[in-house]
Backbone as XML, in Angstrom:
<?xml version="1.0"?>
<chain id="A" units="angstrom">
  <residue number="1" name="MET">
    <atom name="N" x="19.321" y="5.052" z="5.882"/>
    <atom name="CA" x="19.136" y="5.627" z="7.389"/>
    <atom name="C" x="17.472" y="5.328" z="7.384"/>
  </residue>
  <residue number="2" name="LYS">
    <atom name="N" x="16.955" y="4.722" z="8.628"/>
    <atom name="CA" x="15.587" y="4.773" z="8.939"/>
    <atom name="C" x="15.013" y="6.062" z="9.621"/>
  </residue>
  <residue number="3" name="LEU">
    <atom name="N" x="14.023" y="6.422" z="9.358"/>
    <atom name="CA" x="13.463" y="7.229" z="9.776"/>
    <atom name="C" x="12.564" y="6.998" z="11.297"/>
  </residue>
  <residue number="4" name="PHE">
    <atom name="N" x="12.516" y="7.432" z="12.456"/>
    <atom name="CA" x="11.810" y="7.135" z="13.401"/>
    <atom name="C" x="10.801" y="8.289" z="13.994"/>
  </residue>
  <residue number="5" name="THR">
    <atom name="N" x="9.548" y="7.785" z="14.751"/>
    <atom name="CA" x="9.027" y="8.794" z="14.934"/>
    <atom name="C" x="8.984" y="8.656" z="16.496"/>
  </residue>
  <residue number="6" name="ILE">
    <atom name="N" x="9.106" y="9.821" z="17.227"/>
    <atom name="CA" x="9.270" y="9.736" z="18.820"/>
    <atom name="C" x="8.342" y="10.293" z="19.495"/>
  </residue>
  <residue number="7" name="MET">
    <atom name="N" x="7.836" y="9.628" z="20.208"/>
    <atom name="CA" x="6.328" y="10.197" z="20.996"/>
    <atom name="C" x="6.434" y="9.750" z="22.573"/>
  </residue>
  <residue number="8" name="GLY">
    <atom name="N" x="6.452" y="11.023" z="23.431"/>
    <atom name="CA" x="6.567" y="11.399" z="24.678"/>
    <atom name="C" x="5.103" y="11.061" z="25.507"/>
  </residue>
  <residue number="9" name="VAL">
    <atom name="N" x="5.192" y="10.188" z="26.366"/>
    <atom name="CA" x="4.228" y="10.218" z="27.219"/>
    <atom name="C" x="4.793" y="10.416" z="28.595"/>
  </residue>
  <residue number="10" name="VAL">
    <atom name="N" x="3.768" y="11.096" z="29.494"/>
    <atom name="CA" x="4.190" y="11.503" z="31.083"/>
    <atom name="C" x="3.413" y="10.569" z="31.839"/>
  </residue>
  <residue number="11" name="LEU">
    <atom name="N" x="4.204" y="9.879" z="32.719"/>
    <atom name="CA" x="3.575" y="9.443" z="33.934"/>
    <atom name="C" x="4.088" y="9.477" z="34.967"/>
  </residue>
  <residue number="12" name="GLY">
    <atom name="N" x="4.264" y="10.096" z="35.433"/>
    <atom name="CA" x="5.115" y="10.414" z="36.736"/>
    <atom name="C" x="6.249" y="10.639" z="36.426"/>
  </residue>
  <residue number="13" name="GLY">
    <atom name="N" x="6.739" y="10.905" z="35.341"/>
    <atom name="CA" x="8.414" y="10.803" z="34.625"/>
    <atom name="C" x="8.255" y="11.206" z="32.982"/>
  </residue>
  <residue number="14" name="LEU">
    <atom name="N" x="9.015" y="10.906" z="32.632"/>
    <atom name="CA" x="8.993" y="10.957" z="30.763"/>
    <atom name="C" x="9.508" y="9.998" z="30.614"/>
  </residue>
  <residue number="15" name="ALA">
    <atom name="N" x="8.892" y="9.243" z="29.757"/>
    <atom name="CA" x="9.251" y="7.882" z="29.291"/>
    <atom name="C" x="9.135" y="8.239" z="27.459"/>
  </residue>
  <residue number="16" name="LEU">
    <atom name="N" x="10.098" y="7.639" z="26.547"/>
    <atom name="CA" x="10.385" y="7.854" z="25.230"/>
    <atom name="C" x="9.641" y="6.596" z="25.032"/>
  </residue>
  <residue number="17" name="ALA">
    <atom name="N" x="9.037" y="6.586" z="23.721"/>
    <atom name="CA" x="8.618" y="5.239" z="22.748"/>
    <atom name="C" x="9.035" y="5.584" z="21.292"/>
  </residue>
  <residue number="18" name="ILE">
    <atom name="N" x="10.080" y="4.476" z="20.629"/>
    <atom name="CA" x="10.586" y="4.985" z="19.571"/>
    <atom name="C" x="9.884" y="3.794" z="18.424"/>
  </residue>
  <residue number="19" name="ALA">
    <atom name="N" x="9.160" y="4.542" z="17.695"/>
    <atom name="CA" x="8.800" y="3.391" z="16.499"/>
    <atom name="C" x="8.965" y="3.402" z="15.375"/>
  </residue>
  <residue number="20" name="PRO">
    <atom name="N" x="8.930" y="2.794" z="14.390"/>
    <atom name="CA" x="9.419" y="3.046" z="13.185"/>
    <atom name="C" x="8.408" y="4.241" z="12.115"/>
  </residue>
  <residue number="21" name="ALA">
    <atom name="N" x="9.045" y="5.146" z="11.560"/>
    <atom name="CA" x="7.887" y="5.877" z="10.698"/>
    <atom name="C" x="6.929" y="5.411" z="10.020"/>
  </residue>
  <residue number="22" name="GLU">
    <atom name="N" x="6.713" y="4.025" z="9.386"/>
    <atom name="CA" x="5.637" y="3.568" z="8.551"/>
    <atom name="C" x="5.191" y="2.655" z="8.957"/>
  </residue>
  <residue number="23" name="PRO">
    <atom name="N" x="4.306" y="2.518" z="10.339"/>
    <atom name="CA" x="3.651" y="1.649" z="10.786"/>
    <atom name="C" x="2.043" y="0.798" z="9.836"/>
  </residue>
  <residue number="24" name="ALA">
    <atom name="N" x="1.682" y="1.649" z="9.140"/>
    <atom name="CA" x="0.465" y="0.907" z="8.248"/>
    <atom name="C" x="1.433" y="0.536" z="7.060"/>
  </residue>
  <residue number="25" name="LEU">
    <atom name="N" x="2.573" y="0.734" z="6.905"/>
    <atom name="CA" x="3.003" y="0.100" z="5.390"/>
    <atom name="C" x="3.938" y="-1.425" z="5.653"/>
  </residue>
  <residue number="26" name="ALA">
    <atom name="N" x="3.809" y="-1.999" z="6.992"/>
    <atom name="CA" x="4.428" y="-3.062" z="7.162"/>
    <atom name="C" x="4.310" y="-3.961" z="6.274"/>
  </residue>
  <residue number="27" name="ALA">
    <atom name="N" x="2.550" y="-4.223" z="5.537"/>
    <atom name="CA" x="2.649" y="-5.563" z="4.878"/>
    <atom name="C" x="2.901" y="-5.615" z="3.457"/>
  </residue>
  <residue number="28" name="VAL">
    <atom name="N" x="3.777" y="-3.807" z="3.057"/>
    <atom name="CA" x="4.158" y="-4.111" z="1.894"/>
    <atom name="C" x="5.548" y="-4.638" z="1.999"/>
  </residue>
  <residue number="29" name="PRO">
    <atom name="N" x="5.828" y="-5.857" z="0.672"/>
    <atom name="CA" x="7.015" y="-6.065" z="0.599"/>
    <atom name="C" x="7.997" y="-5.102" z="0.199"/>
  </residue>
  <residue number="30" name="GLN">
    <atom name="N" x="9.548" y="-4.921" z="1.004"/>
    <atom name="CA" x="10.219" y="-4.565" z="0.524"/>
    <atom name="C" x="11.275" y="-5.104" z="-0.821"/>
  </residue>
  <residue number="31" name="ARG">
    <atom name="N" x="10.997" y="-6.477" z="-1.334"/>
    <atom name="CA" x="11.488" y="-6.770" z="-2.418"/>
    <atom name="C" x="10.825" y="-7.837" z="-2.542"/>
  </residue>
  <residue number="32" name="GLY">
    <atom name="N" x="10.768" y="-8.191" z="-4.065"/>
    <atom name="CA" x="10.500" y="-9.479" z="-4.639"/>
    <atom name="C" x="10.431" y="-9.439" z="-6.104"/>
  </residue>
  <residue number="33" name="THR">
    <atom name="N" x="9.518" y="-10.273" z="-6.570"/>
    <atom name="CA" x="9.803" y="-10.590" z="-7.918"/>
    <atom name="C" x="8.320" y="-9.886" z="-9.047"/>
  </residue>
  <residue number="34" name="VAL">
    <atom name="N" x="9.161" y="-8.888" z="-9.950"/>
    <atom name="CA" x="7.798" y="-8.224" z="-10.545"/>
    <atom name="C" x="7.802" y="-9.018" z="-12.014"/>
  </residue>
  <residue number="35" name="VAL">
    <atom name="N" x="6.422" y="-9.626" z="-12.240"/>
    <atom name="CA" x="6.483" y="-10.302" z="-13.625"/>
    <atom name="C" x="5.470" y="-9.439" z="-14.497"/>
  </residue>
  <residue number="36" name="GLU">
    <atom name="N" x="6.576" y="-8.508" z="-15.379"/>
    <atom name="CA" x="6.018" y="-7.719" z="-16.286"/>
    <atom name="C" x="4.211" y="-8.367" z="-16.945"/>
  </residue>
  <residue number="37" name="GLY">
    <atom name="N" x="3.350" y="-7.711" z="-16.705"/>
    <atom name="CA" x="1.845" y="-7.890" z="-17.677"/>
    <atom name="C" x="1.361" y="-9.004" z="-16.485"/>
  </residue>
  <residue number="38" name="ARG">
    <atom name="N" x="1.854" y="-9.161" z="-15.644"/>
    <atom name="CA" x="0.898" y="-10.282" z="-14.488"/>
    <atom name="C" x="1.078" y="-10.087" z="-13.104"/>
  </residue>
  <residue number="39" name="SER">
    <atom name="N" x="1.766" y="-9.499" z="-12.499"/>
    <atom name="CA" x="1.790" y="-9.369" z="-11.037"/>
    <atom name="C" x="3.142" y="-8.354" z="-10.557"/>
  </residue>
  <residue number="40" name="ILE">
    <atom name="N" x="2.662" y="-7.911" z="-8.986"/>
    <atom name="CA" x="3.977" y="-7.095" z="-8.733"/>
    <atom name="C" x="4.010" y="-8.110" z="-7.074"/>
  </residue>
  <residue number="41" name="PRO">
    <atom name="N" x="4.746" y="-7.779" z="-6.143"/>
    <atom name="CA" x="4.840" y="-8.928" z="-5.057"/>
    <atom name="C" x="3.772" y="-9.008" z="-3.935"/>
  </residue>
  <residue number="42" name="GLY">
    <atom name="N" x="2.926" y="-9.816" z="-4.154"/>
    <atom name="CA" x="1.589" y="-10.207" z="-3.273"/>
    <atom name="C" x="0.551" y="-9.724" z="-3.988"/>
  </residue>
  <residue number="43" name="VAL">
    <atom name="N" x="0.665" y="-9.067" z="-5.365"/>
    <atom name="CA" x="-0.596" y="-8.946" z="-5.933"/>
    <atom name="C" x="-0.271" y="-9.122" z="-7.421"/>
  </residue>
  <residue number="44" name="ALA">
    <atom name="N" x="-1.529" y="-9.786" z="-7.920"/>
    <atom name="CA" x="-1.644" y="-10.048" z="-9.447"/>
    <atom name="C" x="-2.786" y="-9.049" z="-10.557"/>
  </residue>
  <residue number="45" name="LEU">
    <atom name="N" x="-2.618" y="-9.034" z="-11.131"/>
    <atom name="CA" x="-3.478" y="-8.353" z="-12.023"/>
    <atom name="C" x="-4.768" y="-9.188" z="-11.916"/>
  </residue>
  <residue number="46" name="GLY">
    <atom name="N" x="-6.068" y="-8.207" z="-11.581"/>
    <atom name="CA" x="-7.263" y="-8.643" z="-11.625"/>
    <atom name="C" x="-7.643" y="-9.598" z="-10.073"/>
  </residue>
  <residue number="47" name="ALA">
    <atom name="N" x="-6.937" y="-9.065" z="-9.248"/>
    <atom name="CA" x="-7.154" y="-9.211" z="-8.065"/>
    <atom name="C" x="-8.346" y="-8.327" z="-7.446"/>
  </residue>
  <residue number="48" name="THR">
    <atom name="N" x="-9.009" y="-8.659" z="-6.396"/>
    <atom name="CA" x="-9.810" y="-7.761" z="-5.891"/>
    <atom name="C" x="-9.146" y="-6.651" z="-5.062"/>
  </residue>
  <residue number="49" name="ARG">
    <atom name="N" x="-10.131" y="-5.613" z="-4.880"/>
    <atom name="CA" x="-9.428" y="-4.629" z="-3.604"/>
    <atom name="C" x="-9.458" y="-5.119" z="-2.085"/>
  </residue>
  <residue number="50" name="GLN">
    <atom name="N" x="-10.219" y="-6.017" z="-2.027"/>
    <atom name="CA" x="-10.286" y="-6.671" z="-1.264"/>
    <atom name="C" x="-8.902" y="-7.351" z="-0.510"/>
  </residue>
  <residue number="51" name="ARG">
    <atom name="N" x="-8.546" y="-7.990" z="-1.363"/>
    <atom name="CA" x="-7.184" y="-8.779" z="-1.392"/>
    <atom name="C" x="-6.178" y="-8.136" z="-1.521"/>
  </residue>
  <residue number="52" name="VAL">
    <atom name="N" x="-6.203" y="-7.117" z="-2.091"/>
    <atom name="CA" x="-4.580" y="-6.029" z="-2.297"/>
    <atom name="C" x="-5.042" y="-5.338" z="-0.460"/>
  </residue>
  <residue number="53" name="LEU">
    <atom name="N" x="-5.839" y="-4.667" z="0.102"/>
    <atom name="CA" x="-5.783" y="-4.335" z="1.322"/>
    <atom name="C" x="-5.817" y="-5.143" z="2.442"/>
  </residue>
  <residue number="54" name="ALA">
    <atom name="N" x="-5.837" y="-6.381" z="2.286"/>
    <atom name="CA" x="-5.783" y="-7.816" z="3.260"/>
    <atom name="C" x="-3.943" y="-7.828" z="3.415"/>
  </residue>
  <residue number="55" name="THR">
    <atom name="N" x="-3.049" y="-7.937" z="1.652"/>
    <atom name="CA" x="-2.178" y="-8.015" z="1.465"/>
    <atom name="C" x="-1.471" y="-7.052" z="1.940"/>
  </residue>
  <residue number="56" name="TYR">
    <atom name="N" x="-1.357" y="-5.767" z="1.596"/>
    <atom name="CA" x="-0.446" y="-4.503" z="1.874"/>
    <atom name="C" x="-1.141" y="-3.258" z="2.888"/>
  </residue>
  <residue number="57" name="GLY">
    <atom name="N" x="-2.313" y="-3.911" z="3.470"/>
    <atom name="CA" x="-2.936" y="-2.811" z="4.422"/>
    <atom name="C" x="-3.283" y="-1.580" z="4.042"/>
  </residue>
  <residue number="58" name="THR">
    <atom name="N" x="-3.683" y="-0.711" z="4.346"/>
    <atom name="CA" x="-4.366" y="0.524" z="4.374"/>
    <atom name="C" x="-3.301" y="1.378" z="3.628"/>
  </residue>
  <residue number="59" name="PRO">
    <atom name="N" x="-3.608" y="2.051" z="2.452"/>
    <atom name="CA" x="-2.860" y="2.753" z="1.422"/>
    <atom name="C" x="-2.506" y="4.262" z="2.104"/>
  </residue>
  <residue number="60" name="ALA">
    <atom name="N" x="-1.675" y="4.765" z="2.059"/>
    <atom name="CA" x="-1.497" y="5.938" z="2.529"/>
    <atom name="C" x="-2.360" y="7.065" z="1.777"/>
  </residue>
  <residue number="61" name="PHE">
    <atom name="N" x="-2.628" y="7.039" z="0.708"/>
    <atom name="CA" x="-3.760" y="7.924" z="-0.050"/>
    <atom name="C" x="-4.514" y="6.987" z="-1.415"/>
  </residue>
  <residue number="62" name="CYS">
    <atom name="N" x="-5.691" y="7.781" z="-1.556"/>
    <atom name="CA" x="-6.535" y="7.346" z="-2.675"/>
    <atom name="C" x="-6.485" y="8.152" z="-3.431"/>
  </residue>
  <residue number="63" name="LEU">
    <atom name="N" x="-6.675" y="8.223" z="-4.731"/>
    <atom name="CA" x="-7.410" y="9.160" z="-5.489"/>
    <atom name="C" x="-8.265" y="9.119" z="-6.650"/>
  </residue>
  <residue number="64" name="SER">
    <atom name="N" x="-9.185" y="9.980" z="-6.608"/>
    <atom name="CA" x="-10.141" y="10.160" z="-7.816"/>
    <atom name="C" x="-11.507" y="9.374" z="-7.345"/>
  </residue>
  <residue number="65" name="THR">
    <atom name="N" x="-12.636" y="9.351" z="-8.109"/>
    <atom name="CA" x="-13.847" y="8.937" z="-7.573"/>
    <atom name="C" x="-13.687" y="7.524" z="-7.523"/>
  </residue>
  <residue number="66" name="GLY">
    <atom name="N" x="-14.441" y="6.927" z="-6.328"/>
    <atom name="CA" x="-14.283" y="5.570" z="-6.473"/>
    <atom name="C" x="-12.815" y="4.875" z="-6.353"/>
  </residue>
  <residue number="67" name="GLU">
    <atom name="N" x="-12.132" y="5.866" z="-5.624"/>
    <atom name="CA" x="-10.555" y="5.304" z="-5.189"/>
    <atom name="C" x="-10.167" y="4.433" z="-6.245"/>
  </residue>
  <residue number="68" name="ALA">
    <atom name="N" x="-9.924" y="5.303" z="-7.288"/>
    <atom name="CA" x="-9.463" y="4.214" z="-8.527"/>
    <atom name="C" x="-7.815" y="4.193" z="-8.530"/>
  </residue>
  <residue number="69" name="VAL">
    <atom name="N" x="-7.099" y="5.032" z="-7.775"/>
    <atom name="CA" x="-5.904" y="4.879" z="-7.621"/>
    <atom name="C" x="-5.421" y="4.963" z="-6.109"/>
  </residue>
  <residue number="70" name="CYS">
    <atom name="N" x="-4.697" y="3.921" z="-5.802"/>
    <atom name="CA" x="-4.271" y="3.893" z="-4.540"/>
    <atom name="C" x="-2.798" y="3.538" z="-4.540"/>
  </residue>
  <residue number="71" name="THR">
    <atom name="N" x="-2.156" y="4.435" z="-3.230"/>
    <atom name="CA" x="-0.494" y="4.187" z="-3.496"/>
    <atom name="C" x="-0.177" y="4.029" z="-1.582"/>
  </residue>
  <residue number="72" name="TRP">
    <atom name="N" x="0.539" y="3.036" z="-1.821"/>
    <atom name="CA" x="1.369" y="2.810" z="-0.695"/>
    <atom name="C" x="2.568" y="3.052" z="-0.671"/>
  </residue>
  <residue number="73" name="GLN">
    <atom name="N" x="2.981" y="3.832" z="0.453"/>
    <atom name="CA" x="4.605" y="4.506" z="0.630"/>
    <atom name="C" x="5.345" y="3.783" z="1.352"/>
  </residue>
  <residue number="74" name="ARG">
    <atom name="N" x="6.860" y="3.526" z="0.982"/>
    <atom name="CA" x="8.002" y="3.332" z="1.763"/>
    <atom name="C" x="8.898" y="4.144" z="1.760"/>
  </residue>
  <residue number="75" name="SER">
    <atom name="N" x="10.137" y="4.204" z="2.823"/>
    <atom name="CA" x="10.733" y="5.083" z="2.721"/>
    <atom name="C" x="11.706" y="5.109" z="1.291"/>
  </residue>
  <residue number="76" name="GLN">
    <atom name="N" x="12.048" y="3.727" z="0.997"/>
    <atom name="CA" x="12.885" y="3.787" z="-0.385"/>
    <atom name="C" x="11.946" y="3.555" z="-1.804"/>
  </residue>
  <residue number="77" name="GLY">
    <atom name="N" x="10.635" y="3.715" z="-1.691"/>
    <atom name="CA" x="9.682" y="3.939" z="-2.764"/>
    <atom name="C" x="8.427" y="3.735" z="-2.517"/>
  </residue>
  <residue number="78" name="ALA">
    <atom name="N" x="7.488" y="3.448" z="-3.299"/>
    <atom name="CA" x="6.203" y="3.104" z="-3.586"/>
    <atom name="C" x="5.304" y="2.263" z="-4.420"/>
  </residue>
  <residue number="79" name="VAL">
    <atom name="N" x="4.292" y="1.844" z="-3.942"/>
    <atom name="CA" x="3.165" y="0.863" z="-5.016"/>
    <atom name="C" x="2.376" y="1.787" z="-5.223"/>
  </residue>
  <residue number="80" name="SER">
    <atom name="N" x="1.786" y="1.852" z="-6.662"/>
    <atom name="CA" x="0.346" y="2.474" z="-7.035"/>
    <atom name="C" x="-0.158" y="1.661" z="-7.681"/>
  </residue>
  <residue number="81" name="ILE">
    <atom name="N" x="-1.620" y="1.186" z="-7.151"/>
    <atom name="CA" x="-2.519" y="0.585" z="-7.950"/>
    <atom name="C" x="-3.580" y="1.084" z="-8.578"/>
  </residue>
  <residue number="82" name="SER">
    <atom name="N" x="-3.669" y="0.947" z="-9.677"/>
    <atom name="CA" x="-5.287" y="1.447" z="-10.316"/>
    <atom name="C" x="-6.426" y="0.418" z="-10.137"/>
  </residue>
  <residue number="83" name="PHE">
    <atom name="N" x="-7.371" y="0.424" z="-10.107"/>
    <atom name="CA" x="-8.288" y="-0.088" z="-9.999"/>
    <atom name="C" x="-9.846" y="-0.012" z="-10.905"/>
  </residue>
  <residue number="84" name="ALA">
    <atom name="N" x="-10.330" y="-1.185" z="-11.417"/>
    <atom name="CA" x="-11.438" y="-1.281" z="-12.040"/>
    <atom name="C" x="-12.752" y="-1.910" z="-11.635"/>
  </residue>
  <residue number="85" name="GLY">
    <atom name="N" x="-14.005" y="-1.491" z="-12.172"/>
    <atom name="CA" x="-15.014" y="-1.979" z="-11.528"/>
    <atom name="C" x="-14.651" y="-3.481" z="-11.631"/>
  </residue>
  <residue number="86" name="ALA">
    <atom name="N" x="-15.771" y="-4.570" z="-10.631"/>
    <atom name="CA" x="-15.828" y="-5.663" z="-10.825"/>
    <atom name="C" x="-16.116" y="-6.136" z="-12.349"/>
  </residue>
  <residue number="87" name="SER">
    <atom name="N" x="-16.924" y="-5.708" z="-12.708"/>
    <atom name="CA" x="-17.323" y="-6.090" z="-14.204"/>
    <atom name="C" x="-16.572" y="-5.009" z="-15.277"/>
  </residue>
  <residue number="88" name="GLY">
    <atom name="N" x="-15.457" y="-4.157" z="-15.021"/>
    <atom name="CA" x="-15.012" y="-3.650" z="-15.746"/>
    <atom name="C" x="-15.302" y="-2.108" z="-15.775"/>
  </residue>
  <residue number="89" name="GLY">
    <atom name="N" x="-14.944" y="-0.920" z="-16.494"/>
    <atom name="CA" x="-15.354" y="0.369" z="-16.055"/>
    <atom name="C" x="-15.045" y="1.026" z="-14.886"/>
  </residue>
  <residue number="90" name="ASN">
    <atom name="N" x="-15.662" y="2.117" z="-14.461"/>
    <atom name="CA" x="-15.429" y="2.993" z="-13.357"/>
    <atom name="C" x="-15.229" y="2.028" z="-11.830"/>
  </residue>
  <residue number="91" name="PRO">
    <atom name="N" x="-14.093" y="1.940" z="-11.016"/>
    <atom name="CA" x="-14.374" y="1.401" z="-9.880"/>
    <atom name="C" x="-15.558" y="2.023" z="-8.717"/>
  </residue>
  <residue number="92" name="ALA">
    <atom name="N" x="-16.298" y="1.162" z="-7.925"/>
    <atom name="CA" x="-17.168" y="1.746" z="-7.287"/>
    <atom name="C" x="-16.403" y="1.996" z="-5.741"/>
  </residue>
  <residue number="93" name="GLY">
    <atom name="N" x="-15.451" y="1.664" z="-5.580"/>
    <atom name="CA" x="-14.712" y="1.965" z="-4.463"/>
    <atom name="C" x="-14.766" y="1.007" z="-3.390"/>
  </residue>
  <residue number="94" name="ASN">
    <atom name="N" x="-15.315" y="-0.088" z="-3.799"/>
    <atom name="CA" x="-15.376" y="-1.490" z="-2.656"/>
    <atom name="C" x="-14.583" y="-2.375" z="-3.098"/>
  </residue>
  <residue number="95" name="GLY">
    <atom name="N" x="-14.838" y="-3.772" z="-2.169"/>
    <atom name="CA" x="-13.810" y="-4.728" z="-2.428"/>
    <atom name="C" x="-14.138" y="-5.623" z="-3.062"/>
  </residue>
  <residue number="96" name="ARG">
    <atom name="N" x="-14.941" y="-5.081" z="-4.169"/>
    <atom name="CA" x="-15.029" y="-5.990" z="-5.663"/>
    <atom name="C" x="-14.249" y="-5.722" z="-6.694"/>
  </residue>
  <residue number="97" name="ASP">
    <atom name="N" x="-13.861" y="-4.329" z="-6.565"/>
    <atom name="CA" x="-13.282" y="-3.858" z="-7.539"/>
    <atom name="C" x="-11.996" y="-4.918" z="-7.781"/>
  </residue>
  <residue number="98" name="ARG">
    <atom name="N" x="-11.277" y="-4.377" z="-9.375"/>
    <atom name="CA" x="-10.057" y="-5.302" z="-9.619"/>
    <atom name="C" x="-9.055" y="-4.280" z="-9.891"/>
  </residue>
  <residue number="99" name="VAL">
    <atom name="N" x="-7.902" y="-5.207" z="-9.836"/>
    <atom name="CA" x="-6.809" y="-4.254" z="-9.725"/>
    <atom name="C" x="-6.373" y="-4.233" z="-11.550"/>
  </residue>
  <residue number="100" name="ALA">
    <atom name="N" x="-6.148" y="-3.206" z="-12.069"/>
    <atom name="CA" x="-6.149" y="-3.122" z="-13.378"/>
    <atom name="C" x="-4.681" y="-2.830" z="-14.122"/>
  </residue>
  <residue number="101" name="THR">
    <atom name="N" x="-4.028" y="-1.836" z="-13.274"/>
    <atom name="CA" x="-2.355" y="-1.708" z="-12.982"/>
    <atom name="C" x="-1.819" y="-1.525" z="-11.872"/>
  </residue>
  <residue number="102" name="ALA">
    <atom name="N" x="-0.521" y="-2.184" z="-12.110"/>
    <atom name="CA" x="0.367" y="-1.711" z="-10.646"/>
    <atom name="C" x="1.913" y="-1.193" z="-10.917"/>
  </residue>
  <residue number="103" name="GLU">
    <atom name="N" x="2.341" y="-0.206" z="-10.335"/>
    <atom name="CA" x="3.421" y="0.581" z="-10.572"/>
    <atom name="C" x="4.381" y="-0.201" z="-9.250"/>
  </residue>
  <residue number="104" name="TRP">
    <atom name="N" x="5.351" y="-0.366" z="-9.008"/>
    <atom name="CA" x="6.263" y="-1.071" z="-8.102"/>
    <atom name="C" x="7.429" y="0.088" z="-8.474"/>
  </residue>
  <residue number="105" name="THR">
    <atom name="N" x="7.452" y="0.826" z="-7.850"/>
    <atom name="CA" x="8.587" y="1.987" z="-8.236"/>
    <atom name="C" x="9.625" y="2.192" z="-7.090"/>
  </residue>
  <residue number="106" name="GLY">
    <atom name="N" x="10.694" y="2.445" z="-7.329"/>
    <atom name="CA" x="12.136" y="2.716" z="-6.194"/>
    <atom name="C" x="12.291" y="1.426" z="-5.392"/>
  </residue>
  <residue number="107" name="LEU">
    <atom name="N" x="11.345" y="0.175" z="-5.051"/>
    <atom name="CA" x="11.701" y="-0.538" z="-4.379"/>
    <atom name="C" x="12.624" y="-1.796" z="-5.028"/>
  </residue>
  <residue number="108" name="PRO">
    <atom name="N" x="13.593" y="-2.567" z="-4.500"/>
    <atom name="CA" x="13.984" y="-3.590" z="-4.999"/>
    <atom name="C" x="12.780" y="-4.616" z="-5.751"/>
  </residue>
  <residue number="109" name="GLY">
    <atom name="N" x="13.338" y="-5.109" z="-6.971"/>
    <atom name="CA" x="12.196" y="-6.317" z="-7.393"/>
    <atom name="C" x="12.328" y="-7.063" z="-8.837"/>
  </residue>
</chain>
């Protein structure tokens, strides 16, 4: 069952707009091929943060200094990606950071 967000707008009467509850997450694939040690759908290990954001959109949240771990949530699961700095070490929180690990949890794959 899909969750929906209902927003009301008053313009001379009551109008209701119904939109899916996960608007920022539309870019995260619902299914795909996971290749252990290499990639998850749309993102390979070593890809830049810039590439991940272009592919998956804005994450639901990021944790730690330098946004070391970011998570994209869907109603049926989540994708969590940890980043390392462009030359290894701690991430800087910029587009040059690289995918160090990726978890594809609860989604078909």
